[in-house]
N, C-alpha and C positions, 0 to 999 in steps of 0.2 A: 542905320541901326535898326530902326523899326521895320524896315523892309526885310532885313535879314531875319528878324524874329517871326514875321508873318510867313515868310517862306519856310522857315523851319517848322512852324505849327502845321502848315499845310502838308508838309511831307510826313509828319508824325501821324496826322489824321488818316492819310492815305494808307499808312502801314497798319494801323490799329483796326480800322473798320473791317477789312477782309478777315482779320483774325477773329473778331467777335462774331461775324457771320458764320465762320467755319465752326465755332464752338456751339452756336445755336443749332446748326444743322446736325452736329454729332449728338446732341441731347435728344433731338427729335427722333433720330434713328434708333437710339438706345431705348427710348420709350416704346417705339413701335416694336422693336425686337422683344421687349419684355411682354407686351400685350400679346404678340404672336405666340410666344412661348407659353403664356398662360392659357391661350385658346387651345393650343395643341395638347397641353396637359389635361385640360377639361374634356377635350374630345377623346383623349386616350382613356380617361377615367370613365366617361360615359360608355365607351366601347367595352371596357373591362366589366363594368356593371351589367351591361346588357348580356354579355357572354356568360357572366356568372348566373344571371337569372335564367337564361336558356338552359345552362348546364343543370341548375337546380331543378328546373321544370322537367327535364328529361329524366333526372334521377328519381324525381317524385313519381312520374308516370311508370318508370320501371319498377319502383317499389310497389305501386298499386297493382301492376300486373302480377308480380310475384305473390302479393297478398291474395289476389283473387284465385291464383292457382292453388295456393295453400288452403284457402277456404273450401274450394271444391274438393280437394283431397280429403280434408277433414270431414266434410259432409258425406263423401263416399265411404270413408272408414266408419262413420257413425251408422250409416244405413246398413253396411255389411254386418256391423256388430249387432244391430237390431235383428237382422235376418237370422244370424247365428243363434242369438238368444231365443228367438221364436222356435227354431228347430230344437234347441236344447230343452225348452219348456215342453214341447210336444213329446219328445222322447221321455222326459221325466214323468209326464202325465201318464204315458203308456206304461212305464215301469210301476208307477203308483197303482194304476188300475190292475196291473198284473199281481202286485202284492196283495191288494184287496181281494182279488179273486182267489189267490192262494189261501188267504186267511179264511175266506168263506168256505172254500173246499175243505180245509182242515176242520173247521167247526162242523161242517156237514158230515165229514167222515167220523168225527168223534161221536156225534149224536147217533150216527148209524151204528157204530160199534156198541154204544150203550144199548140201543134197541136190540141188536143181535144177541148181546149177552142176556138181556131179559128174555128174549124169545128162546134162547138156548136153555136157560134155566127152566122156563116153562115147559119146553119140549122134554127135558130130562125128567121132570116131575110127571108129565103125562105118560112118558114111556115107562116109567117105573110102575105107575098105576096099571097101564095096559098089560105089562108083563105079568103082574100079579093076577089080573083078571084072566089072562090066557091060561096060566097054570091052573087056575081054579076051574075053568070051563073045560079045558082039555079038548077044545074043539079045533082041530087042525084045519078043517075045511073052511071054517069061517075066517081063519087067520089069513088064508090065501086070497080072500075076496076083499076088495076095497070099495066101500060105498061111494056113490057119485059125489056126495058132499065133500068127502076127503079129497077126491081128485080135483074138484074145483078149487079147494083151498090150496092144494099143491101148485096149481097153475098160477094162482095169484102170488104165491110166495116166490115165484121165479123172478119177479120184478124186485128192484131195490129202491129203497127210499132215499132220495137225494134232496139237497137244499142248495140252491144257487141264487145269488143276488137277493136273498131274503124270501124266496119262494120255495115251498116244499112240495114235492110231487113224486110219483112212482115212475121209474124208467127201466127199460130193459138193460141188462148188463152190457150188451154190445153198444147200445145207445150211449150209455155213460162213458164207455171206453172211447168211442169215436169223438165225443165232445172234448174229453180231456186230452186226447192225442192232438187235436187241432189247437187247443189252447197252449199246449207245450210248445208247439211251433211258433205261436205268437210270442210267447215269453222269451224264446231264444232269439227273437228278432228276424226270423225267416217269414216276413210278412207275405211274400208271394205264395209260399206253400200254405201258410195259415189261411189266407183268403180262399185258396182253392178248396181246402178241407172244410172250412165253415160253409162255403157255398154248397158243397156236396151234402153236408149234414142237413142244411135247411131243406134241400130238395128231397132227401131220403126220409127224414123225420119231420115232415111238414106239420104234424100235430103234436110234436114233442113239447114237453114243458121246458126244454132247453131252448126252444126256438127264439124267444126274445133276446136271451143272452147271446145266442149264436149270431143273430142279426147285428147286435151291438159290436161284437168282436170282428165280424166280417166287415162292417163299415169302418171300424178303427184300423184294421189291417190295410184296407184300400186307401184310407186317408194317409197312413204312414208311407205308402208307396206313391203318394201324390196323385192317385187316381180319384180326384176330388168329385167328379160328377157321379161316379159309381158309389162313392162313399155317401154322398148326399142322398141318393136314391135309396140305399139300404137303410140308413138311419132315419130318414123320413118315414119309411115303412114301419120301422119299430115304433116311432112316436105316434103314428096314426093308429096302428093295430093294438098297441099295448101302452096306452097313456098312463096307466097306473104302475108300470114296471119301474123298479128302482134305477134302471139304467137310462130311462127316457130323458131326464133332464141333461145328463151328460151327453146323450146322443144329440139333443138339440144344440148344445154348446158346440159340439164338433161340426154339426151342419153349418152353423154360423161361421165358424173358423174356415171351413172349406169354401164357403161363399166369398169370404174376404180374399182367399187365395186366388180365386178365379175372377177377381175384380168385379164382384157384385155387392157393393156396399149397401145398396138399398135393401136387397133381399136379406143380407146379414143383419141389418138393423131391425128388420121386421121379425126375423127369427129370434134375436136376442130379447126384443120387447115381449114377444109371445112367451118366451121362457120365463121372464120376470113375472109375467102375469099369472102363468099356470103353476109355477113352482118357486114362489118368492123366497122361501126359507132354505133353499138348497145351496150347496157350495157352487154348483153350476150357475145358479142365478147370480151369485156374487161375482163370479168370473165374467159373466155376460155383462153385468153392469160396468165392469172395468173395461171390457172391449168396446162398449158403446161410447165411453168417454174418449176413446182413441180414434173413432171413425170420424172422418172429416166430411 
């Protein structure tokens, strides 16, 4: 009986041991499979994270490139706007100068008319007296003769009194006509023709009272045509020969602007400082001070 029980126990043990070993093996495989799955998920997450970082970096670089392109475009637009504004200011200044000249001419013509009226009234009075004397003397021979003093006075009266830029002087009628014709061309914006006429005027009427004003408008016309070197030469001549003329401060301002246009900031700074020193209370000096603050 005991032998039979022992045999049965041995048989049961033989059956159960392989089964337990098989179960243990299956648990180990499952654990390894789980760990492997976790590792693969982690690798996949790291790969996706790295890909996302690379994609984000590329997007950021692309955005920076687009931003740089946009910044350069904005700077170009700003520079173009500044250049357009500078041209507009120059044209506006030319128009303002033309209006000032018109006002000065009108004032001069008004004063000239008043003088002519006064002279006419005086001449009528003198003529009346002369006629009465002639009738009294009844001397026809003396009436045909004109004393030298009267001839000299007639010669002087052929000139007209003009006032330009605050200066009053006598000028020949054709001299006045040529200056005004050249100025009309400038006012119309025909700067090439105006420069030609003013240059001819300065040559023909070298001793004219109009000369400093003609030099100013000649230089301004050449500046408007962007002939900056010639403008500098003409306006410097005005400043050197006529330092007390009303247009000299404006001429120096235009010289400085022309020097800036031809990339001579040092010379422009020197011109503006000299303008501030010589004519500190003028509008041109105020504009020169503003220009100095913009020179780098």
